[in-house]
N, C-alpha and C positions, 0 to 999 in steps of 0.2 A: 828427018823431020825435026820439028821443034815442039816445044810446049805451046799449045794454042792459047791465046789470050782473048777473052771476051769482055769488053768494057760493059759493066752493069750500070755504072753511074759515074759521071765526071762533073764536078762542081769547082768553084774557085778555091775551096778549102780542103777538098778530099777527092779521092778517086777509088772506085771499087772495081776490081777485076776478078773474073773467074778464070782459073787455069785448068786446062785439060792436057794430060800427058798420055800419049798412046804409043810411045816408043822409049828408047833409052836416053833421050835428051835429058840433061840434068839441070840446066839453068834457063830461067825466064827473066829477061831484062825488060822491066816495065817502065816506060817513060811516063812521068807523072805530071809534068807541067805545072808544078805548084810554086815554082820560083824560089824554093829554099829546101834544104834538107828536111825531110819529114820529121815531125815530132815523134810519131809512133807509126808502126806498121803492125796490123793485126792479121793473123792467119787463122782461118776457120775451115776445118775439114767439112766437105760437102758429102762425102760418102761415109756411110756407117756400116756397110757390109763388105766383107772381103779384106784383102790386105791393103793398107793405107801407106803411101810413101811417107818417109820421114822428111818433112819440109823445114826449111829455115830461111831467114833473111840473111843472105851472105854479104850484101853490100848495099849501101844507100848513099846518095849524094843529092845535090840540088837539081839534078836532072832525072835520075833513074833510081829504081829500087830493083835489086837482083834477088830473086827467090830461087833457091836450089833444093833439089831433092837428093838425099844422101844414099838412097838405094833404089833399085828398080823394083817395080811392082809386078807380080805375076797376075794374070787375069785382068789386065787393065781395062778400063771402061771408056766408052766414048762420051760419057757424061762428065761434066766438070767435077774435079776432085778437090779443088782448093779455092777459097775466096780470100782475096788480099784486099785489105782496107788500109789505104794510105791517107794520113792526115798531116796537114801542114802545121808548123808551129803557131801557137796562139798569139805569140808576141808580135807577129807580123800582121799589121792591119791592112785593110783594103780601103 
């Protein structure tokens, strides 16, 4: 299996995705369609109980952001565990 991605919001300047991991997959490649390498990527934990994976942005470019978890979680949940907020550079106008 893979890390499940649920798009919460997609706009011309940002994308918000929730990630759910129920197995030992470690990487989620998120296509962002922003036309440039993001200015920043914010990771927000959505679970406050139990063990939380250690997540990080492992790569980003003009097409994708890759988010990785560095260890497996015991007692994983079917609920989303991480929210990823991707923002395009402000210097690129529309």
